[in-house]
DOTOR-856694 format. One record per atom (N, C-alpha, C): residue number from 1; residue in one letter; x, y, z; atom name. Coordinates in steps of 0.1 Angstrom, whole numbers, plus 5000, padded with zeros to 4 digits. Atoms other than C-alpha are relative to their C-alpha. Layout:
+-----+--------+------+------+------+-------+
: num : residu :    X :    Y :    Z : atome :
+-----+--------+------+------+------+-------+
: NUM :      a :    X :    Y :    Z :    CA :
...
+-----+--------+------+------+------+-------+
//
This chain:
+-----+--------+------+------+------+-------+
: num : residu :    X :    Y :    Z : atome :
+-----+--------+------+------+------+-------+
:   1 :      m : 5010 : 4996 : 4990 :     N :
:   1 :      m : 8254 : 1887 : 8879 :    CA :
:   1 :      m : 4998 : 5015 : 5000 :     C :
:   2 :      g : 5003 : 4986 : 4999 :     N :
:   2 :      g : 8237 : 1920 : 8882 :    CA :
:   2 :      g : 5002 : 5006 : 5014 :     C :
:   3 :      k : 4999 : 4993 : 4987 :     N :
:   3 :      k : 8237 : 1945 : 8911 :    CA :
:   3 :      k : 4989 : 4994 : 5009 :     C :
:   4 :      r : 5010 : 5005 : 4990 :     N :
:   4 :      r : 8220 : 1933 : 8943 :    CA :
:   4 :      r : 4997 : 5011 : 5010 :     C :
:   5 :      n : 5004 : 4990 : 4989 :     N :
:   5 :      n : 8201 : 1953 : 8969 :    CA :
:   5 :      n : 5005 : 4994 : 5013 :     C :
:   6 :      k : 4995 : 5004 : 4987 :     N :
:   6 :      k : 8208 : 1950 : 9006 :    CA :
:   6 :      k : 4994 : 4987 : 5005 :     C :
:   7 :      y : 5005 : 5013 : 4997 :     N :
:   7 :      y : 8186 : 1919 : 9008 :    CA :
:   7 :      y : 5005 : 4989 : 4991 :     C :
:   8 :      g : 4994 : 5010 : 5008 :     N :
:   8 :      g : 8206 : 1901 : 8982 :    CA :
:   8 :      g : 4992 : 4997 : 4987 :     C :
:   9 :      i : 5008 : 5002 : 5011 :     N :
:   9 :      i : 8179 : 1904 : 8956 :    CA :
:   9 :      i : 5006 : 5007 : 4988 :     C :
:  10 :      e : 4994 : 4994 : 5012 :     N :
:  10 :      e : 8192 : 1909 : 8921 :    CA :
:  10 :      e : 4990 : 5011 : 4994 :     C :
:  11 :      k : 5009 : 4989 : 5004 :     N :
:  11 :      k : 8178 : 1943 : 8909 :    CA :
:  11 :      k : 4993 : 4997 : 4987 :     C :
:  12 :      k : 5006 : 5002 : 5013 :     N :
:  12 :      k : 8172 : 1932 : 8873 :    CA :
:  12 :      k : 4989 : 4989 : 5001 :     C :
:  13 :      a : 5010 : 5011 : 4999 :     N :
:  13 :      a : 8151 : 1902 : 8885 :    CA :
:  13 :      a : 4986 : 5006 : 5001 :     C :
:  14 :      r : 5013 : 4995 : 4998 :     N :
:  14 :      r : 8122 : 1925 : 8893 :    CA :
:  14 :      r : 4993 : 5002 : 4986 :     C :
:  15 :      n : 5005 : 4998 : 5014 :     N :
:  15 :      n : 8118 : 1931 : 8855 :    CA :
:  15 :      n : 4996 : 4987 : 4994 :     C :
:  16 :      q : 5003 : 5013 : 5005 :     N :
:  16 :      q : 8115 : 1894 : 8850 :    CA :
:  16 :      q : 4989 : 4993 : 5007 :     C :
:  17 :      e : 5011 : 5006 : 4992 :     N :
:  17 :      e : 8086 : 1888 : 8874 :    CA :
:  17 :      e : 4989 : 4996 : 4991 :     C :
:  18 :      k : 5011 : 5006 : 5008 :     N :
:  18 :      k : 8057 : 1868 : 8861 :    CA :
:  18 :      k : 4987 : 5002 : 5008 :     C :
:  19 :      p : 5012 : 4997 : 4992 :     N :
:  19 :      p : 8026 : 1885 : 8877 :    CA :
:  19 :      p : 4988 : 4991 : 4995 :     C :
:  20 :      w : 5011 : 5009 : 5004 :     N :
:  20 :      w : 8003 : 1863 : 8855 :    CA :
:  20 :      w : 5000 : 4987 : 5007 :     C :
:  21 :      m : 5000 : 5012 : 4992 :     N :
:  21 :      m : 8014 : 1833 : 8875 :    CA :
:  21 :      m : 4992 : 5001 : 5013 :     C :
:  22 :      l : 5007 : 4997 : 4987 :     N :
:  22 :      l : 8001 : 1849 : 8907 :    CA :
:  22 :      l : 4985 : 5001 : 4997 :     C :
:  23 :      n : 5014 : 4999 : 5004 :     N :
:  23 :      n : 7969 : 1856 : 8888 :    CA :
:  23 :      n : 4993 : 4987 : 4999 :     C :
:  24 :      q : 5005 : 5013 : 5002 :     N :
:  24 :      q : 7964 : 1819 : 8882 :    CA :
:  24 :      q : 4995 : 4995 : 5014 :     C :
:  25 :      i : 5004 : 5004 : 4987 :     N :
:  25 :      i : 7961 : 1814 : 8920 :    CA :
:  25 :      i : 4986 : 5006 : 5003 :     C :
:  26 :      v : 5013 : 4993 : 4998 :     N :
:  26 :      v : 7933 : 1840 : 8922 :    CA :
:  26 :      v : 4989 : 4994 : 4991 :     C :
:  27 :      v : 5010 : 5005 : 5009 :     N :
:  27 :      v : 7915 : 1826 : 8892 :    CA :
:  27 :      v : 4996 : 4986 : 5004 :     C :
:  28 :      g : 5003 : 5014 : 4995 :     N :
:  28 :      g : 7918 : 1790 : 8905 :    CA :
:  28 :      g : 4990 : 5000 : 5012 :     C :
:  29 :      i : 5008 : 4999 : 4989 :     N :
:  29 :      i : 7903 : 1800 : 8938 :    CA :
:  29 :      i : 4986 : 5004 : 4997 :     C :
:  30 :      a : 5013 : 4995 : 5005 :     N :
:  30 :      a : 7875 : 1819 : 8921 :    CA :
:  30 :      a : 4992 : 4989 : 4993 :     C :
:  31 :      e : 5007 : 5011 : 5007 :     N :
:  31 :      e : 7867 : 1789 : 8899 :    CA :
:  31 :      e : 4995 : 4989 : 5010 :     C :
:  32 :      l : 5004 : 5009 : 4989 :     N :
:  32 :      l : 7866 : 1766 : 8930 :    CA :
:  32 :      l : 4987 : 5005 : 5006 :     C :
:  33 :      r : 5012 : 4994 : 4993 :     N :
:  33 :      r : 7841 : 1790 : 8946 :    CA :
:  33 :      r : 4988 : 4999 : 4991 :     C :
:  34 :      n : 5011 : 5000 : 5009 :     N :
:  34 :      n : 7820 : 1793 : 8915 :    CA :
:  34 :      n : 4994 : 4986 : 4997 :     C :
:  35 :      s : 5004 : 5013 : 5004 :     N :
:  35 :      s : 7819 : 1756 : 8906 :    CA :
:  35 :      s : 4995 : 4992 : 5012 :     C :
:  36 :      y : 5003 : 5008 : 4988 :     N :
:  36 :      y : 7818 : 1741 : 8941 :    CA :
:  36 :      y : 4994 : 5007 : 5012 :     C :
:  37 :      g : 5005 : 4993 : 4988 :     N :
:  37 :      g : 7806 : 1768 : 8964 :    CA :
:  37 :      g : 4985 : 4998 : 5001 :     C :
:  38 :      s : 5014 : 5003 : 4997 :     N :
:  38 :      s : 7771 : 1766 : 8980 :    CA :
:  38 :      s : 4991 : 5011 : 4993 :     C :
:  39 :      g : 5009 : 4990 : 5007 :     N :
:  39 :      g : 7758 : 1797 : 8960 :    CA :
:  39 :      g : 4996 : 4995 : 4986 :     C :
:  40 :      h : 5004 : 5002 : 5014 :     N :
:  40 :      h : 7745 : 1800 : 8925 :    CA :
:  40 :      h : 4989 : 4989 : 4998 :     C :
:  41 :      g : 5012 : 5008 : 5001 :     N :
:  41 :      g : 7713 : 1780 : 8931 :    CA :
:  41 :      g : 5003 : 4985 : 4999 :     C :
:  42 :      k : 4997 : 5015 : 5000 :     N :
:  42 :      k : 7728 : 1745 : 8938 :    CA :
:  42 :      k : 4988 : 4992 : 5005 :     C :
:  43 :      g : 5011 : 5009 : 4997 :     N :
:  43 :      g : 7704 : 1716 : 8941 :    CA :
:  43 :      g : 5001 : 4994 : 5014 :     C :
:  44 :      k : 5001 : 5006 : 4986 :     N :
:  44 :      k : 7694 : 1697 : 8973 :    CA :
:  44 :      k : 5011 : 4990 : 5002 :     C :
:  45 :      g : 4989 : 5010 : 4998 :     N :
:  45 :      g : 7720 : 1670 : 8967 :    CA :
:  45 :      g : 5014 : 5005 : 4999 :     C :
:  46 :      f : 4987 : 4995 : 5002 :     N :
:  46 :      f : 7749 : 1693 : 8964 :    CA :
:  46 :      f : 5008 : 4998 : 5013 :     C :
:  47 :      s : 4992 : 5002 : 4988 :     N :
:  47 :      s : 7778 : 1684 : 8987 :    CA :
:  47 :      s : 5012 : 5009 : 5001 :     C :
:  48 :      g : 4988 : 4991 : 4999 :     N :
:  48 :      g : 7806 : 1709 : 8979 :    CA :
:  48 :      g : 5013 : 4992 : 5000 :     C :
:  49 :      l : 4987 : 5005 : 5000 :     N :
:  49 :      l : 7842 : 1703 : 8984 :    CA :
:  49 :      l : 5003 : 4994 : 5014 :     C :
:  50 :      t : 4996 : 5006 : 4988 :     N :
:  50 :      t : 7860 : 1683 : 9011 :    CA :
:  50 :      t : 5009 : 5010 : 5008 :     C :
:  51 :      p : 4991 : 4991 : 4992 :     N :
:  51 :      p : 7880 : 1699 : 9040 :    CA :
:  51 :      p : 5014 : 5002 : 4995 :     C :
:  52 :      h : 4986 : 4998 : 5005 :     N :
:  52 :      h : 7913 : 1693 : 9023 :    CA :
:  52 :      h : 5000 : 5010 : 4988 :     C :
:  53 :      h : 5001 : 4990 : 5011 :     N :
:  53 :      h : 7901 : 1714 : 8993 :    CA :
:  53 :      h : 4999 : 5014 : 5007 :     C :
:  54 :      a : 5001 : 4987 : 4993 :     N :
:  54 :      a : 7892 : 1742 : 9018 :    CA :
:  54 :      a : 5013 : 5004 : 5005 :     C :
:  55 :      r : 4987 : 4997 : 4995 :     N :
:  55 :      r : 7926 : 1740 : 9034 :    CA :
:  55 :      r : 5010 : 5005 : 4989 :     C :
:  56 :      l : 4992 : 4995 : 5012 :     N :
:  56 :      l : 7942 : 1743 : 8999 :    CA :
:  56 :      l : 4997 : 5014 : 4996 :     C :
:  57 :      a : 5004 : 4986 : 5004 :     N :
:  57 :      a : 7922 : 1774 : 8991 :    CA :
:  57 :      a : 5004 : 5010 : 5010 :     C :
:  58 :      v : 4996 : 4991 : 4990 :     N :
:  58 :      v : 7928 : 1790 : 9024 :    CA :
:  58 :      v : 5016 : 5002 : 5001 :     C :
:  59 :      g : 4986 : 5000 : 5000 :     N :
:  59 :      g : 7965 : 1781 : 9024 :    CA :
:  59 :      g : 5006 : 5008 : 4988 :     C :
:  60 :      s : 4995 : 4993 : 5012 :     N :
:  60 :      s : 7970 : 1794 : 8988 :    CA :
:  60 :      s : 4997 : 5015 : 5002 :     C :
:  61 :      t : 5004 : 4986 : 4998 :     N :
:  61 :      t : 7952 : 1826 : 8997 :    CA :
:  61 :      t : 5009 : 5007 : 5010 :     C :
:  62 :      f : 4991 : 4995 : 4990 :     N :
:  62 :      f : 7973 : 1831 : 9028 :    CA :
:  62 :      f : 5014 : 5003 : 4994 :     C :
:  63 :      n : 4987 : 4999 : 5005 :     N :
:  63 :      n : 8005 : 1825 : 9010 :    CA :
:  63 :      n : 5001 : 5011 : 4989 :     C :
:  64 :      l : 5000 : 4990 : 5010 :     N :
:  64 :      l : 7996 : 1848 : 8981 :    CA :
:  64 :      l : 5000 : 5014 : 5007 :     C :
:  65 :      v : 5000 : 4987 : 4993 :     N :
:  65 :      v : 7987 : 1877 : 9005 :    CA :
:  65 :      v : 5013 : 5002 : 5007 :     C :
:  66 :      n : 4988 : 4998 : 4993 :     N :
:  66 :      n : 8018 : 1871 : 9025 :    CA :
:  66 :      n : 5011 : 5004 : 4990 :     C :
:  67 :      l : 4990 : 4997 : 5010 :     N :
:  67 :      l : 8040 : 1872 : 8993 :    CA :
:  67 :      l : 4998 : 5015 : 4996 :     C :
:  68 :      l : 5003 : 4987 : 5004 :     N :
:  68 :      l : 8023 : 1904 : 8982 :    CA :
:  68 :      l : 5004 : 5010 : 5011 :     C :
:  69 :      w : 4996 : 4991 : 4989 :     N :
:  69 :      w : 8027 : 1920 : 9016 :    CA :
:  69 :      w : 5015 : 5002 : 5002 :     C :
:  70 :      e : 4986 : 4999 : 4999 :     N :
:  70 :      e : 8063 : 1911 : 9019 :    CA :
:  70 :      e : 5007 : 5007 : 4989 :     C :
:  71 :      t : 4995 : 4993 : 5012 :     N :
:  71 :      t : 8070 : 1924 : 8984 :    CA :
:  71 :      t : 4998 : 5015 : 5002 :     C :
:  72 :      y : 5003 : 4986 : 4997 :     N :
:  72 :      y : 8053 : 1957 : 8994 :    CA :
:  72 :      y : 5010 : 5005 : 5010 :     C :
:  73 :      e : 4991 : 4996 : 4990 :     N :
:  73 :      e : 8074 : 1959 : 9025 :    CA :
:  73 :      e : 5015 : 5001 : 4995 :     C :
:  74 :      l : 4986 : 5000 : 5006 :     N :
:  74 :      l : 8107 : 1951 : 9006 :    CA :
:  74 :      l : 5001 : 5013 : 4991 :     C :
:  75 :      k : 4999 : 4989 : 5009 :     N :
:  75 :      k : 8099 : 1977 : 8980 :    CA :
:  75 :      k : 5000 : 5013 : 5008 :     C :
:  76 :      k : 5001 : 4988 : 4991 :     N :
:  76 :      k : 8090 : 2003 : 9007 :    CA :
:  76 :      k : 5014 : 5002 : 5006 :     C :
:  77 :      a : 4987 : 4999 : 4993 :     N :
:  77 :      a : 8123 : 1996 : 9025 :    CA :
:  77 :      a : 5011 : 5003 : 4991 :     C :
:  78 :      c : 4989 : 4998 : 5010 :     N :
:  78 :      c : 8145 : 1995 : 8994 :    CA :
:  78 :      c : 4997 : 5012 : 4990 :     C :
:  79 :      k : 5004 : 4990 : 5010 :     N :
:  79 :      k : 8126 : 2022 : 8975 :    CA :
:  79 :      k : 5002 : 4995 : 4986 :     C :
:  80 :      l : 4998 : 5007 : 5013 :     N :
:  80 :      l : 8125 : 1998 : 8945 :    CA :
:  80 :      l : 4990 : 5006 : 4990 :     C :
+-----+--------+------+------+------+-------+
//
């Protein structure tokens, strides 16, 4: 085991982060909006996504922003 900071996070772990995985959340939400959103000249019969898809998109966005904010706060507190 490597050295840990005051929050118990192993310091070497930050070099092993996979930021491209987080990018997939952003790309997926953008694809939902582009494919199923009401913009881009959709026809009269277009119905869009169901409420559970909207909850998935909003929940995913909220969790991603929360993760990024908490990471920022941890780095600020630990001077990582």
